[in-house]
C-alpha positions in Angstrom: -8.3 2.0 -7.1 -10.6 -0.4 -9.0 -11.3 -4.1 -9.5 -9.7 -4.2 -12.9 -6.8 -6.6 -13.4 -3.5 -5.2 -12.1 -0.8 -5.9 -14.6 2.0 -5.3 -12.1 0.7 -8.1 -9.9 0.2 -10.7 -12.6 -3.4 -9.7 -13.4 -4.6 -9.9 -9.8 -8.1 -8.5 -9.3 -9.4 -7.0 -6.1 -13.0 -8.2 -5.5 -15.7 -5.6 -5.2 -16.4 -6.9 -1.7 -12.8 -6.0 -0.7 -13.2 -2.5 -2.2 -16.4 -2.1 -0.2 -14.8 -3.2 3.0 -11.8 -0.9 2.3 -14.2 2.0 1.7 -16.0 1.4 5.0 -12.8 1.3 6.9 -11.4 4.5 5.4 -14.7 6.3 6.0 -14.7 5.1 9.6 -11.2 6.3 10.2 -9.7 2.8 10.7 -7.3 3.2 7.7 -4.8 6.1 7.4 -5.0 7.9 4.2 -2.6 10.5 2.9 -3.5 12.7 -0.1 0.1 13.7 -0.7 3.3 11.7 0.1 5.5 14.7 1.1 3.3 17.5 2.3 0.5 17.8 4.9 -3.0 17.9 3.4 -5.6 18.5 6.0 -8.9 16.7 5.3 -12.2 16.4 7.1 -15.5 14.6 6.5 -13.8 12.0 4.3 -16.3 9.6 2.7 -15.4 6.7 0.4 -17.8 4.5 -1.6 -17.7 2.1 -4.5 -19.3 3.1 -7.9 -19.6 1.2 -11.2 -17.9 2.9 -14.2 -19.1 2.9 -17.8 -16.5 0.1 -18.5 -18.1 -2.3 -16.0 -15.2 -1.7 -13.6 -15.9 -1.0 -10.0 -13.9 1.9 -8.5 -13.5 3.8 -5.3 -14.8 7.4 -5.1 -13.3 9.7 -2.5 -15.1 12.9 -1.3 -13.6 15.2 1.3 -13.3 18.8 2.4 -9.7 20.1 2.0 -8.1 23.0 4.0 -7.9 25.9 1.6 -4.2 26.4 2.3 -3.4 22.8 1.3 -5.1 22.7 -2.0 -1.9 23.8 -3.7 -0.3 20.4 -3.1 -3.0 18.7 -5.2 -3.0 21.0 -8.2 0.2 19.7 -9.9 0.2 16.0 -9.1 -1.2 12.9 -10.8 -4.3 11.2 -9.6 -4.0 9.9 -6.0 -2.7 6.4 -5.5 -3.7 4.0 -2.8 -2.2 1.0 -1.1 -3.8 -2.0 0.3 -2.3 -4.7 2.6 -3.1 -8.4 2.1 -1.7 -11.6 3.6 1.1 -13.5 2.0 0.1 -16.8 0.5 1.2 -18.7 3.6 -1.1 -16.7 5.8 -4.2 -16.6 3.5 -6.3 -18.6 5.9 -4.9 -17.2 9.1 -6.7 -14.4 11.1 -5.2 -11.0 10.8 -3.4 -9.6 13.9 -5.2 -6.5 15.1 -2.7 -5.8 17.8 0.6 -6.5 16.2 3.4 -4.5 17.8 5.4 -4.8 14.6 4.0 -4.9 11.1 6.2 -5.3 8.0 5.0 -5.0 4.4 6.5 -4.6 1.0 5.2 -4.1 -2.5 4.3 -7.5 -4.0 5.6 -6.6 -7.5 9.1 -6.0 -6.1 9.3 -8.3 -3.1 8.2 -11.9 -3.2 6.6 -13.7 -0.3 9.7 -15.7 0.3 11.7 -12.5 0.8 9.2 -11.2 3.4 9.4 -14.6 5.2 13.2 -14.3 5.3 12.8 -10.8 6.9 10.3 -12.2 9.3 12.7 -15.0 10.3 15.4 -12.5 11.1 13.0 -10.6 13.4 11.8 -13.8 15.1 15.5 -14.8 15.7 16.1 -11.5 17.4 13.4 -12.2 20.0 10.3 -10.6 18.5 7.3 -12.7 19.7 5.4 -14.4 16.8 2.0 -13.2 18.1 3.2 -9.6 18.0 4.6 -9.7 14.4 2.8 -9.5 11.1 4.2 -9.6 7.5 2.0 -8.7 4.6 2.0 -7.9 0.9 1.4 -4.3 -0.2 -0.5 -3.6 -3.4 -0.2 -0.1 -4.8 -3.0 0.9 -7.2 -1.0 2.8 -9.9 0.3 1.9 -13.3 3.9 1.2 -12.1 4.2 0.7 -8.4 7.2 1.9 -6.6 9.5 -0.4 -4.6 8.2 0.4 -1.2 8.8 -1.1 2.3 6.7 -0.2 5.2 7.2 -0.8 8.9 4.7 0.0 11.7 6.3 -0.4 15.1 5.3 0.4 18.7 7.8 2.8 20.3 8.8 0.3 23.2 10.1 -2.2 20.6 12.3 0.3 18.8 15.3 0.6 21.2 16.2 -3.1 21.1 15.5 -3.4 17.4 16.7 -0.3 15.6 20.4 -0.8 16.0 20.5 -4.3 14.5 17.5 -6.6 13.9 15.2 -4.1 12.2 17.9 -3.2 9.8 18.8 -6.8 9.2 15.1 -7.5 8.2 15.1 -4.5 5.8 18.4 -5.7 4.5 16.9 -9.0 3.6 14.1 -7.3 1.7 16.6 -5.1 -0.2 18.8 -8.1 -1.1 15.7 -10.0 -2.4 14.2 -7.2 -4.4 13.4 -8.0 -8.0 12.4 -5.7 -10.8 8.9 -6.3 -12.3 8.0 -5.9 -15.9 8.2 -2.2 -16.9 9.9 -1.4 -13.6 13.1 0.6 -13.4 16.0 -1.6 -12.1 17.6 1.6 -10.7 14.6 2.9 -8.9 15.1 4.1 -5.4 13.4 2.1 -2.6 11.1 4.1 -0.4 11.3 2.9 3.2 8.6 4.1 5.6 8.9 3.4 9.3 6.0 4.6 11.4 6.7 4.6 15.1 3.7 4.9 17.4 3.6 6.0 21.0 0.0 5.8 22.1 -1.9 8.5 20.2 1.3 10.1 18.9 3.2 8.9 15.8 6.1 9.8 13.6 6.8 8.3 10.2 10.5 8.3 9.1 11.0 8.1 5.4 14.2 7.3 3.5 14.3 7.2 -0.3 17.5 5.8 -1.8 18.9 3.3 -4.2 22.0 3.0 -2.0 21.9 0.3 0.6 24.6 2.0 2.7 22.4 5.1 2.9 19.4 3.1 4.0 21.5 1.4 6.7 22.7 4.7 8.1 19.2 6.0 8.2 17.6 3.0 9.9 20.4 2.8 12.4 19.7 6.4 13.3 16.0 6.0 13.9 16.2 6.8 17.6 17.5 10.2 16.6 14.3 10.8 14.6 12.1 9.7 17.5 14.0 11.8 20.1 13.6 14.9 17.9 9.9 14.2 17.5 9.1 13.6 21.2 11.1 16.6 22.3 8.8 18.9 20.3 5.2 18.7 21.6 4.1 21.1 18.9 4.9 18.5 16.2 2.4 16.0 17.7 -0.9 15.6 16.0 -3.4 12.7 16.1 -2.3 11.6 12.7 1.4 12.0 13.2 4.3 13.8 11.6 6.8 12.9 8.9 10.6 13.1 9.1 12.8 12.6 6.0 16.4 11.3 6.0 18.9 13.9 4.7 22.0 12.1 3.6 24.1 15.3 3.2 23.7 16.2 6.9 23.3 12.6 8.1 20.2 13.6 10.0 16.4 13.3 10.1 14.6 16.5 9.2 11.1 16.9 10.6 8.5 17.9 8.0 5.0 19.2 8.5 2.5 16.8 10.1 0.3 14.8 7.8 
């Protein structure tokens, strides 16, 4: 994660000041950080700072202690990627919502602001209050970002939204997805839905290029939450991950992350 121009986002640069602010928030524990997308990696004493490289590019440096049993997950993967949320152009001068009950973001290389606004309008039409809803661009700091959609929702909002409105918002994003330069038109979309209940949380992940599969998964979110809440052992401060299995049409709980 550097301040070099990001080709996937039209040469957008992240100012050094933004990198420094991000580093402070990660170090303070205000930003969730996962070292591996699919497996639990236990970390402690995480520290992030900004350094200047030999090529006059500022970059983030991560230092942490890893649990010895989890080091295996990092031996055979590429360098860690990072994501950053930023306002859509319409909201550039508006204050960020710190207490949004529902946050929706999508990768800016694949999903334009107009598509996010369409998804937002569908949620507002369903009765979500404007001051509890936030939509943002997501920027992934890797050579070719994946088509990712992320939802962060408070558990009390899920029952009235999961069956219809939440899916309709995601459907709008999928319908408006465009393929960036060097992107794969057939790439599967990664949909992450994090459901929070106080200090507990579960992240439901579906990876698919088939809209019908995505719909079945999203409309079954309450099943994922019920399984999670029924198993106290699965609850950790940072949450757990459950993956959609299309063959069994069920959410399968994975290790906490």
